[in-house]
C-alpha positions as a Markdown table, in Angstrom:
| # | Residue | x | y | z |
|---|---|---|---|---|
| 1 | Unk | 158.8 | -101.9 | -70.2 |
| 2 | Unk | 155.9 | -99.5 | -70.1 |
| 3 | Unk | 157.2 | -97.2 | -67.4 |
| 4 | Unk | 159.0 | -94.0 | -68.3 |
| 5 | Unk | 162.5 | -95.6 | -68.3 |
| 6 | Unk | 161.3 | -98.5 | -70.4 |
| 7 | Unk | 159.6 | -96.2 | -72.9 |
| 8 | Unk | 162.8 | -94.2 | -73.3 |
| 9 | Unk | 164.7 | -97.3 | -74.2 |
| 10 | Unk | 162.2 | -98.3 | -76.9 |
| 11 | Unk | 161.7 | -96.9 | -80.3 |
| 12 | Unk | 158.3 | -96.2 | -81.8 |
| 13 | Unk | 158.1 | -99.6 | -83.6 |
| 14 | Unk | 159.1 | -101.4 | -80.4 |
| 15 | Unk | 156.5 | -99.5 | -78.4 |
| 16 | Unk | 153.9 | -100.3 | -81.0 |
| 17 | Unk | 154.6 | -104.0 | -80.6 |
| 18 | Unk | 154.5 | -103.6 | -76.8 |
| 19 | Unk | 151.0 | -102.1 | -77.0 |
| 20 | Unk | 150.0 | -104.7 | -79.5 |
| 21 | Unk | 151.0 | -107.4 | -76.9 |
| 22 | Unk | 148.9 | -105.6 | -74.3 |
| 23 | Unk | 146.0 | -105.5 | -76.7 |
| 24 | Unk | 146.3 | -109.2 | -77.4 |
| 25 | Unk | 146.3 | -110.1 | -73.7 |
| 26 | Unk | 143.3 | -107.8 | -72.9 |
| 27 | Unk | 141.4 | -109.2 | -75.9 |
| 28 | Unk | 142.1 | -112.8 | -74.7 |
| 29 | Unk | 140.6 | -111.8 | -71.3 |
| 30 | Unk | 137.6 | -110.3 | -73.2 |
| 31 | Unk | 138.6 | -106.9 | -71.7 |
| 32 | Unk | 137.6 | -105.1 | -74.9 |
| 33 | Unk | 137.8 | -101.6 | -73.5 |
| 34 | Unk | 141.4 | -101.9 | -72.4 |
| 35 | Unk | 142.2 | -103.8 | -75.6 |
| 36 | Unk | 140.8 | -100.9 | -77.6 |
| 37 | Unk | 143.0 | -98.4 | -75.6 |
| 38 | Unk | 146.0 | -100.5 | -76.3 |
| 39 | Unk | 145.4 | -100.7 | -80.0 |
| 40 | Unk | 144.8 | -96.9 | -80.2 |
| 41 | Unk | 148.2 | -96.5 | -78.5 |
| 42 | Unk | 149.7 | -98.6 | -81.3 |
| 43 | Unk | 148.2 | -96.2 | -83.9 |
| 44 | Unk | 149.6 | -93.2 | -82.0 |
| 45 | Unk | 153.2 | -94.3 | -82.4 |
| 46 | Unk | 155.0 | -92.3 | -85.1 |
| 47 | Unk | 156.8 | -93.9 | -88.0 |
| 48 | Unk | 155.3 | -97.4 | -87.6 |
| 49 | Unk | 155.0 | -99.5 | -90.7 |
| 50 | Unk | 151.9 | -98.6 | -92.8 |
| 51 | Unk | 150.8 | -102.2 | -92.9 |
| 52 | Unk | 150.7 | -102.3 | -89.1 |
| 53 | Unk | 148.7 | -99.0 | -88.9 |
| 54 | Unk | 146.2 | -100.3 | -91.5 |
| 55 | Unk | 145.7 | -103.6 | -89.8 |
| 56 | Unk | 145.4 | -102.0 | -86.4 |
| 57 | Unk | 142.8 | -99.4 | -87.6 |
| 58 | Unk | 140.7 | -102.3 | -88.9 |
| 59 | Unk | 141.0 | -104.1 | -85.6 |
| 60 | Unk | 140.0 | -101.0 | -83.7 |
| 61 | Unk | 136.9 | -100.7 | -85.9 |
| 62 | Unk | 136.0 | -104.3 | -85.2 |
| 63 | Unk | 136.4 | -103.9 | -81.5 |
| 64 | Unk | 134.0 | -100.9 | -81.5 |
| 65 | Unk | 131.4 | -103.2 | -83.2 |
| 66 | Unk | 132.0 | -105.9 | -80.7 |
| 67 | Unk | 131.3 | -103.4 | -78.0 |
| 68 | Unk | 128.2 | -102.3 | -79.9 |
| 69 | Unk | 129.5 | -98.7 | -80.2 |
| 70 | Unk | 128.2 | -98.5 | -83.7 |
| 71 | Unk | 128.9 | -94.8 | -84.6 |
| 72 | Unk | 132.5 | -95.0 | -83.3 |
| 73 | Unk | 132.9 | -98.3 | -85.3 |
| 74 | Unk | 131.6 | -96.7 | -88.4 |
| 75 | Unk | 133.9 | -93.7 | -88.0 |
| 76 | Unk | 136.9 | -95.9 | -87.4 |
| 77 | Unk | 136.1 | -98.0 | -90.4 |
| 78 | Unk | 135.7 | -95.0 | -92.6 |
| 79 | Unk | 139.1 | -93.8 | -91.5 |
| 80 | Unk | 140.5 | -97.3 | -92.3 |
| 81 | Unk | 139.0 | -97.1 | -95.8 |
| 82 | Unk | 141.0 | -93.9 | -96.5 |
| 83 | Unk | 144.3 | -95.7 | -96.0 |
| 84 | Unk | 143.4 | -99.2 | -97.2 |
| 85 | Unk | 144.5 | -100.0 | -100.8 |
| 86 | Unk | 142.2 | -102.9 | -101.5 |
| 87 | Unk | 139.3 | -103.1 | -99.0 |
| 88 | Unk | 137.8 | -106.5 | -98.7 |
| 89 | Unk | 134.1 | -107.5 | -99.2 |
| 90 | Unk | 134.0 | -108.3 | -95.5 |
| 91 | Unk | 134.9 | -104.8 | -94.7 |
| 92 | Unk | 132.1 | -103.3 | -96.7 |
| 93 | Unk | 129.6 | -105.8 | -95.1 |
| 94 | Unk | 130.9 | -104.8 | -91.6 |
| 95 | Unk | 130.3 | -101.1 | -92.5 |
| 96 | Unk | 126.9 | -102.1 | -93.8 |
| 97 | Unk | 126.0 | -103.8 | -90.6 |
| 98 | Unk | 127.1 | -100.8 | -88.6 |
| 99 | Unk | 124.8 | -98.5 | -90.6 |
| 100 | Unk | 122.0 | -101.1 | -90.2 |
| 101 | Unk | 122.3 | -100.9 | -86.5 |
| 102 | Unk | 121.9 | -97.1 | -86.7 |
| 103 | Unk | 118.9 | -97.7 | -89.0 |
| 104 | Unk | 120.6 | -95.8 | -91.8 |
| 105 | Unk | 119.3 | -98.4 | -94.3 |
| 106 | Unk | 120.4 | -96.5 | -97.5 |
| 107 | Unk | 124.0 | -96.4 | -96.4 |
| 108 | Unk | 123.8 | -100.0 | -95.2 |
| 109 | Unk | 122.3 | -101.1 | -98.6 |
| 110 | Unk | 125.0 | -99.3 | -100.5 |
| 111 | Unk | 127.9 | -101.0 | -98.7 |
| 112 | Unk | 126.3 | -104.4 | -98.5 |
| 113 | Unk | 125.6 | -104.4 | -102.2 |
| 114 | Unk | 129.2 | -103.5 | -102.9 |
| 115 | Unk | 130.3 | -106.6 | -101.0 |
| 116 | Unk | 127.8 | -108.9 | -102.7 |
| 117 | Unk | 128.8 | -107.7 | -106.1 |
| 118 | Unk | 132.5 | -108.0 | -105.3 |
| 119 | Unk | 132.0 | -111.7 | -104.5 |
| 120 | Unk | 129.8 | -112.3 | -107.6 |
| 121 | Unk | 132.4 | -110.5 | -109.9 |
| 122 | Unk | 135.0 | -113.0 | -108.7 |
| 123 | Unk | 132.6 | -116.0 | -109.3 |
| 124 | Unk | 132.2 | -116.6 | -105.6 |
| 125 | Unk | 129.0 | -117.2 | -103.8 |
| 126 | Unk | 128.0 | -114.3 | -101.4 |
| 127 | Unk | 127.5 | -115.4 | -97.8 |
| 128 | Unk | 124.0 | -116.2 | -96.6 |
| 129 | Unk | 124.0 | -113.5 | -94.0 |
| 130 | Unk | 124.9 | -110.9 | -96.6 |
| 131 | Unk | 121.9 | -111.9 | -98.8 |
| 132 | Unk | 119.7 | -111.9 | -95.7 |
| 133 | Unk | 120.8 | -108.4 | -94.8 |
| 134 | Unk | 120.3 | -107.3 | -98.5 |
| 135 | Unk | 116.8 | -108.8 | -98.6 |
| 136 | Unk | 115.8 | -107.0 | -95.3 |
| 137 | Unk | 117.2 | -103.7 | -96.6 |
| 138 | Unk | 115.3 | -103.9 | -99.9 |
| 139 | Unk | 112.1 | -104.8 | -98.0 |
| 140 | Unk | 112.5 | -101.9 | -95.5 |
| 141 | Unk | 112.9 | -99.6 | -98.5 |
| 142 | Unk | 109.6 | -101.0 | -99.8 |
| 143 | Unk | 111.4 | -102.2 | -102.9 |
| 144 | Unk | 109.4 | -105.4 | -103.4 |
| 145 | Unk | 110.8 | -106.3 | -106.9 |
| 146 | Unk | 114.4 | -106.3 | -105.6 |
| 147 | Unk | 113.4 | -108.1 | -102.4 |
| 148 | Unk | 112.0 | -110.9 | -104.7 |
| 149 | Unk | 115.0 | -110.8 | -107.0 |
| 150 | Unk | 117.3 | -111.2 | -103.9 |
| 151 | Unk | 115.3 | -114.1 | -102.5 |
| 152 | Unk | 115.2 | -115.8 | -105.9 |
| 153 | Unk | 119.0 | -115.5 | -106.1 |
| 154 | Unk | 119.8 | -116.7 | -102.6 |
| 155 | Unk | 117.4 | -119.7 | -102.8 |
| 156 | Unk | 119.7 | -121.0 | -105.6 |
| 157 | Unk | 122.5 | -121.2 | -103.0 |
| 158 | Unk | 120.6 | -121.5 | -99.7 |
| 159 | Unk | 117.3 | -123.3 | -100.4 |
| 160 | Unk | 116.0 | -123.1 | -96.9 |
| 161 | Unk | 112.4 | -123.2 | -95.7 |
| 162 | Unk | 112.3 | -119.6 | -94.4 |
| 163 | Unk | 113.4 | -118.2 | -97.8 |
| 164 | Unk | 110.8 | -120.2 | -99.7 |
| 165 | Unk | 108.0 | -119.0 | -97.4 |
| 166 | Unk | 109.3 | -115.4 | -97.6 |
| 167 | Unk | 109.4 | -115.6 | -101.3 |
| 168 | Unk | 105.8 | -116.9 | -101.5 |
| 169 | Unk | 104.7 | -114.0 | -99.3 |
| 170 | Unk | 106.5 | -111.5 | -101.5 |
| 171 | Unk | 104.8 | -112.9 | -104.6 |
| 172 | Unk | 101.6 | -112.5 | -102.7 |
| 173 | Unk | 102.4 | -108.8 | -102.2 |
| 174 | Unk | 102.6 | -108.4 | -106.0 |
| 175 | Unk | 99.5 | -110.4 | -106.6 |
| 176 | Unk | 101.5 | -113.0 | -108.5 |
| 177 | Unk | 99.2 | -115.9 | -107.4 |
| 178 | Unk | 100.8 | -118.6 | -109.5 |
| 179 | Unk | 104.3 | -118.0 | -108.2 |
| 180 | Unk | 103.0 | -117.5 | -104.7 |
| 181 | Unk | 101.5 | -121.0 | -104.9 |
| 182 | Unk | 104.6 | -122.5 | -106.6 |
| 183 | Unk | 107.0 | -121.2 | -104.0 |
| 184 | Unk | 104.9 | -122.4 | -101.1 |
| 185 | Unk | 104.2 | -125.7 | -102.8 |
| 186 | Unk | 108.0 | -126.2 | -103.3 |
| 187 | Unk | 108.5 | -125.8 | -99.5 |
| 188 | Unk | 105.6 | -128.2 | -98.8 |
| 189 | Unk | 106.8 | -131.0 | -101.0 |
| 190 | Unk | 110.2 | -130.8 | -99.3 |
| 191 | Unk | 108.4 | -131.3 | -95.9 |
| 192 | Unk | 109.5 | -127.8 | -94.8 |
| 193 | Unk | 106.0 | -126.7 | -93.7 |
| 194 | Unk | 105.7 | -128.3 | -90.3 |
| 195 | Unk | 103.6 | -125.7 | -88.5 |
| 196 | Unk | 99.9 | -125.5 | -88.3 |
| 197 | Unk | 99.7 | -122.0 | -89.7 |
| 198 | Unk | 101.9 | -122.9 | -92.6 |
| 199 | Unk | 99.9 | -125.9 | -93.7 |
| 200 | Unk | 96.6 | -124.0 | -93.4 |
| 201 | Unk | 98.1 | -121.3 | -95.5 |
| 202 | Unk | 99.1 | -123.9 | -98.1 |
| 203 | Unk | 95.5 | -125.2 | -98.1 |
| 204 | Unk | 94.2 | -121.6 | -98.6 |
| 205 | Unk | 96.5 | -121.1 | -101.6 |
| 206 | Unk | 95.3 | -124.3 | -103.2 |
| 207 | Unk | 91.7 | -123.2 | -102.6 |
| 208 | Unk | 92.4 | -119.8 | -104.1 |
| 209 | Unk | 93.9 | -121.5 | -107.1 |
| 210 | Unk | 90.7 | -123.6 | -107.4 |
| 211 | Unk | 92.5 | -126.9 | -106.5 |
| 212 | Unk | 90.3 | -127.9 | -103.6 |
| 213 | Unk | 91.3 | -131.6 | -103.7 |
| 214 | Unk | 94.9 | -130.8 | -102.9 |
| 215 | Unk | 93.8 | -128.3 | -100.2 |
| 216 | Unk | 91.8 | -131.1 | -98.6 |
| 217 | Unk | 94.7 | -133.5 | -98.8 |
| 218 | Unk | 97.1 | -131.0 | -97.1 |
| 219 | Unk | 94.7 | -130.5 | -94.1 |
| 220 | Unk | 93.7 | -134.2 | -93.9 |
| 221 | Unk | 97.4 | -135.3 | -93.8 |
| 222 | Unk | 98.2 | -132.5 | -91.3 |
| 223 | Unk | 95.4 | -133.4 | -88.9 |
| 224 | Unk | 96.3 | -137.1 | -89.1 |
| 225 | Unk | 99.9 | -136.3 | -88.3 |
| 226 | Unk | 98.8 | -133.9 | -85.6 |
| 227 | Unk | 100.8 | -131.1 | -87.1 |
| 228 | Unk | 97.5 | -129.3 | -87.7 |
| 229 | Unk | 95.0 | -128.8 | -84.9 |
| 230 | Unk | 91.6 | -130.3 | -85.6 |
| 231 | Unk | 89.8 | -127.1 | -84.5 |
| 232 | Unk | 86.3 | -126.2 | -85.6 |
| 233 | Unk | 87.7 | -123.6 | -88.0 |
| 234 | Unk | 90.3 | -126.0 | -89.6 |
| 235 | Unk | 87.7 | -128.7 | -90.0 |
| 236 | Unk | 85.3 | -126.2 | -91.6 |
| 237 | Unk | 88.0 | -125.4 | -94.2 |
| 238 | Unk | 88.6 | -129.1 | -94.7 |
| 239 | Unk | 84.9 | -129.9 | -95.1 |
| 240 | Unk | 84.5 | -127.0 | -97.5 |
| 241 | Unk | 87.5 | -128.2 | -99.6 |
| 242 | Unk | 86.1 | -131.8 | -99.8 |
| 243 | Unk | 82.8 | -130.3 | -100.8 |
| 244 | Unk | 84.3 | -128.1 | -103.6 |
| 245 | Unk | 86.2 | -131.1 | -104.8 |
| 246 | Unk | 82.8 | -132.9 | -105.1 |
| 247 | Unk | 83.8 | -135.4 | -102.4 |
| 248 | Unk | 80.5 | -135.0 | -100.5 |
| 249 | Unk | 80.8 | -138.3 | -98.6 |
| 250 | Unk | 84.2 | -137.1 | -97.2 |
| 251 | Unk | 82.8 | -133.6 | -96.5 |
| 252 | Unk | 79.8 | -134.5 | -94.4 |
| 253 | Unk | 81.5 | -136.2 | -91.4 |
| 254 | Unk | 84.1 | -133.5 | -91.3 |
| 255 | Unk | 81.5 | -130.8 | -91.3 |
| 256 | Unk | 79.5 | -132.7 | -88.6 |
| 257 | Unk | 82.6 | -132.6 | -86.4 |
| 258 | Unk | 83.3 | -129.0 | -87.1 |
| 259 | Unk | 79.7 | -128.0 | -86.3 |
| 260 | Unk | 79.8 | -130.0 | -83.1 |
| 261 | Unk | 82.9 | -128.2 | -81.9 |
| 262 | Unk | 81.6 | -124.7 | -82.7 |
| 263 | Unk | 79.8 | -122.6 | -80.2 |
| 264 | Unk | 77.7 | -120.9 | -82.9 |
| 265 | Unk | 75.1 | -122.2 | -85.2 |
| 266 | Unk | 76.7 | -121.1 | -88.4 |
| 267 | Unk | 78.4 | -124.4 | -89.2 |
| 268 | Unk | 75.2 | -126.3 | -88.6 |
| 269 | Unk | 73.5 | -124.2 | -91.3 |
| 270 | Unk | 76.4 | -124.9 | -93.7 |
| 271 | Unk | 76.2 | -128.6 | -92.8 |
| 272 | Unk | 72.5 | -128.4 | -93.6 |
| 273 | Unk | 73.3 | -127.1 | -97.0 |
| 274 | Unk | 75.7 | -130.0 | -97.6 |
| 275 | Unk | 73.0 | -132.5 | -96.5 |
| 276 | Unk | 70.6 | -130.8 | -99.0 |
| 277 | Unk | 73.1 | -131.2 | -101.8 |
| 278 | Unk | 73.3 | -134.8 | -101.0 |
| 279 | Unk | 69.5 | -135.3 | -100.8 |
| 280 | Unk | 69.7 | -136.0 | -97.1 |
| 281 | Unk | 66.6 | -133.9 | -96.4 |
| 282 | Unk | 65.8 | -135.1 | -92.9 |
| 283 | Unk | 69.3 | -134.5 | -91.8 |
| 284 | Unk | 69.3 | -131.1 | -93.4 |
| 285 | Unk | 66.1 | -130.2 | -91.4 |
| 286 | Unk | 67.7 | -131.2 | -88.1 |
| 287 | Unk | 71.0 | -129.4 | -88.8 |
| 288 | Unk | 69.4 | -126.1 | -89.8 |
| 289 | Unk | 67.0 | -126.1 | -86.9 |
| 290 | Unk | 69.9 | -126.7 | -84.6 |
| 291 | Unk | 71.9 | -123.9 | -86.2 |
| 292 | Unk | 69.0 | -121.4 | -85.9 |
| 293 | Unk | 68.4 | -122.3 | -82.3 |
| 294 | Unk | 72.0 | -122.1 | -81.4 |
| 295 | Unk | 72.3 | -118.6 | -82.9 |
| 296 | Unk | 75.4 | -116.8 | -84.2 |
| 297 | Unk | 74.3 | -117.4 | -87.8 |
| 298 | Unk | 75.6 | -114.8 | -90.4 |
| 299 | Unk | 72.6 | -115.2 | -92.7 |
| 300 | Unk | 69.6 | -116.7 | -90.9 |
| 301 | Unk | 67.6 | -116.0 | -94.1 |
| 302 | Unk | 69.8 | -118.5 | -96.0 |
| 303 | Unk | 69.4 | -121.0 | -93.2 |
| 304 | Unk | 65.6 | -120.6 | -93.3 |
| 305 | Unk | 65.6 | -121.1 | -97.1 |
| 306 | Unk | 67.6 | -124.4 | -96.8 |
| 307 | Unk | 65.3 | -125.5 | -94.0 |
| 308 | Unk | 62.3 | -124.7 | -96.2 |
| 309 | Unk | 63.6 | -126.6 | -99.2 |
| 310 | Unk | 64.5 | -129.6 | -97.1 |
| 311 | Unk | 61.1 | -129.7 | -95.4 |
| 312 | Unk | 59.4 | -129.3 | -98.8 |
| 313 | Unk | 61.2 | -132.3 | -100.2 |
| 314 | Unk | 59.9 | -134.5 | -97.3 |
| 315 | Unk | 56.4 | -133.2 | -97.6 |
| 316 | Unk | 56.5 | -131.2 | -94.4 |
| 317 | Unk | 54.7 | -128.2 | -95.9 |
| 318 | Unk | 53.9 | -126.6 | -92.6 |
| 319 | Unk | 57.5 | -126.3 | -91.6 |
| 320 | Unk | 58.5 | -125.3 | -95.2 |
| 321 | Unk | 55.9 | -122.5 | -95.3 |
| 322 | Unk | 57.0 | -121.1 | -91.9 |
| 323 | Unk | 60.7 | -121.2 | -93.0 |
| 324 | Unk | 60.0 | -119.4 | -96.3 |
| 325 | Unk | 58.0 | -116.8 | -94.5 |
| 326 | Unk | 60.9 | -116.1 | -92.1 |
| 327 | Unk | 63.4 | -116.0 | -95.0 |
| 328 | Unk | 61.2 | -113.5 | -96.8 |
| 329 | Unk | 61.7 | -111.0 | -94.0 |
| 330 | Unk | 65.2 | -110.4 | -95.3 |
| 331 | Unk | 65.1 | -108.4 | -98.5 |
| 332 | Unk | 68.1 | -110.3 | -99.8 |
| 333 | Unk | 66.1 | -113.5 | -99.8 |
| 334 | Unk | 62.5 | -112.3 | -100.2 |
| 335 | Unk | 62.3 | -112.8 | -103.9 |
| 336 | Unk | 63.7 | -116.4 | -103.8 |
| 337 | Unk | 61.6 | -117.3 | -100.7 |
| 338 | Unk | 58.4 | -116.0 | -102.3 |
| 339 | Unk | 59.2 | -118.0 | -105.5 |
| 340 | Unk | 59.7 | -121.2 | -103.4 |
| 341 | Unk | 56.5 | -120.5 | -101.5 |
| 342 | Unk | 54.6 | -120.0 | -104.7 |
| 343 | Unk | 56.1 | -123.1 | -106.2 |
| 344 | Unk | 55.1 | -125.1 | -103.1 |
| 345 | Unk | 51.5 | -123.8 | -103.3 |
| 346 | Unk | 51.4 | -124.7 | -107.0 |
| 347 | Unk | 52.7 | -128.2 | -106.2 |
| 348 | Unk | 50.2 | -128.7 | -103.4 |
| 349 | Unk | 47.4 | -127.6 | -105.7 |
| 350 | Unk | 48.7 | -129.9 | -108.5 |
| 351 | Unk | 48.9 | -132.8 | -106.1 |
| 352 | Unk | 45.4 | -132.1 | -104.8 |
| 353 | Unk | 44.0 | -132.0 | -108.3 |
| 354 | Unk | 45.9 | -135.2 | -109.1 |
| 355 | Unk | 44.5 | -136.9 | -106.0 |
| 356 | Unk | 41.0 | -135.8 | -106.9 |
| 357 | Unk | 41.3 | -137.1 | -110.5 |
| 358 | Unk | 42.6 | -140.4 | -109.1 |
| 359 | Unk | 39.7 | -140.6 | -106.7 |
| 360 | Unk | 37.2 | -139.9 | -109.6 |
| 361 | Unk | 38.7 | -142.8 | -111.6 |
| 362 | Unk | 38.4 | -145.1 | -108.6 |
| 363 | Unk | 34.6 | -144.2 | -108.4 |
């Protein structure tokens, strides 16, 4: 039918149907290049029905997209728009996706937005992938308010983990701390946050909102469920959260474990501070000495101050004096260290006078 004699026997409409059949067969074999040629032959036929031409032009555009020939697909689709009476929302999205592939985000946004609004005007829910493309395009244009508005809208229809987490992050970009926490907490209470990093982020948000007890609960539960790694850093955060929540008895064993797992002495100095707050002075001395000897302490002067105060409280004035002297070498702690050393000297003198008075009474 396709040879010269066959073609002469067929009119343009019959030839168009012949090439349409070729295109169907090639497409079924996933031979998209030959399918495309066949469809283009359909369009070349004169006097074919307008509906056939319009449908075929759309199919040609789709095939270009399947073959990832984005510019040809865009050109073909724009030609189709010129003859189509009522372009569908799907057609505008297809064009938007083509422009997206060429990184023409403004043109992509324009067409994708048309499709979304077409659906909304008809009371229909726009498809999830349309919202996702729209959100990405707004974000690429650095339009954070519209990125947030799109996420808020799509979550009403597609309340998935990734969108809650993205929304929380976007609120963070605008310094909207309350909504940032609320979005992340919504994901957490639905058990969406199953990764270590996500749960640690949740804990940080609670800490920033001055809700340390909830922060500690998140990490404690995650470590117990093994969804959060009990690393030195995570245990440090957990211990700090318990401490801020005034749960000192829970904080101490966690801080002990965190310090033992750390290669540096910083956490031992922090542990020493917790011991001091809990009036465990001997333990504070041991922890701070270990921290200073291990090294890697951010503020050795603070560590020396804590050591000095703990030693003073157990009457080890020699150790205390040496610690205050070392702390005073740092100008940031000098004033405080000197005050403590003066206070200790006064206390020693007062105690000596008291002892002498008591001895005189005994005589």
